[in-house]
C-alpha positions in Angstrom: 96.1 79.8 107.5 92.4 80.9 107.1 91.0 81.8 103.7 90.8 85.6 102.9 86.9 87.0 102.9 86.6 88.3 99.6 84.9 91.3 101.5 88.1 93.0 103.9 91.1 94.7 103.2 94.5 92.8 104.5 96.3 94.8 107.1 99.0 94.9 104.3 96.2 96.6 102.1 95.3 99.2 105.2 98.8 99.8 106.3 99.3 101.4 102.8 96.3 102.8 102.0 97.5 104.5 105.7 101.1 105.3 104.1 99.6 106.9 100.6 97.7 108.9 102.7 100.1 110.3 105.3 102.4 110.9 102.5 99.5 113.8 101.1 100.0 116.7 103.1 104.2 116.6 102.4 103.0 116.9 98.4 104.2 113.2 97.9 101.3 112.2 95.7 103.3 109.2 94.0 105.6 106.5 94.9 106.7 103.5 94.2 106.6 100.4 96.2 110.6 100.4 97.7 109.8 104.2 99.1 106.6 103.1 100.1 107.9 100.1 102.2 110.7 102.7 103.5 108.1 104.7 105.2 105.7 102.0 106.1 109.4 100.7 108.0 110.4 103.5 109.3 106.7 104.9 110.2 105.2 102.1 111.9 107.5 99.3 111.9 105.2 97.1 110.1 105.3 93.5 110.4 103.4 92.8 107.5 105.8 93.5 104.9 107.9 90.6 104.7 109.2 90.9 100.6 108.4 93.0 98.4 106.7 90.6 96.5 104.2 91.0 99.4 104.1 94.5 98.5 103.7 94.4 95.0 100.9 92.1 95.2 98.9 94.2 97.5 99.8 96.8 95.5 98.1 95.1 92.9 95.0 94.2 94.6 94.5 97.7 95.3 94.4 98.7 91.7 92.1 96.4 90.7 90.0 97.6 94.0 90.4 101.1 92.5 91.7 102.2 95.8 95.3 103.0 94.0 96.3 104.0 90.9 99.5 103.5 88.8 101.6 104.3 85.9 105.7 103.8 84.5 107.7 107.1 85.6 108.8 109.0 82.4 111.7 107.2 80.7 113.4 110.6 80.6 113.5 110.6 85.2 114.7 107.1 85.1 118.3 107.9 83.2 120.7 105.3 84.7 118.4 102.9 86.3 115.4 101.0 85.6 112.1 102.5 85.8 110.0 102.3 88.7 106.1 102.4 88.4 104.5 105.7 90.3 101.5 104.4 92.7 98.7 107.3 93.6 95.8 106.8 96.3 92.6 107.5 94.0 89.8 109.9 96.1 88.0 106.4 96.8 91.1 105.0 98.3 91.7 108.5 100.4 87.9 107.9 101.6 88.3 104.0 102.5 91.7 105.3 104.4 89.9 108.0 106.3 87.5 106.1 107.4 89.2 104.4 110.3 89.8 100.8 111.6 86.5 99.7 111.5 85.4 101.0 108.3 88.1 99.5 106.5 87.7 95.7 107.5 84.2 95.8 107.2 83.1 97.0 104.5 83.1 94.8 101.2 86.3 95.8 99.5 85.2 95.1 96.0 81.8 97.1 96.7 84.0 99.8 97.7 85.7 100.1 94.3 82.0 100.3 92.8 80.9 103.2 95.0 81.0 107.0 92.8 84.7 108.7 93.6 
């Protein structure tokens, strides 16, 4: 398998940004991993998502790049079930998602994270 260039986003990471951006107009600014996976499967019949571990690793990388932020949901909301990690698209992440495929895959992901918001 070819090594990933540190300058590009993976197809799964692009799909995550697209799905997060698509949720914004409906007022859903935050999302959790399982809900995102469901949205991705329904909306785009995602083939990149092979396991939830794959998704959470990609979410972590996007957070490292500054394209997403995350926090644990409030304990009071999690009554009766485990707490979930809530993710939110940053303004920088929204900008990357809005650029389209050419702008997301050719620009350095690390440099993207360093751009001013």
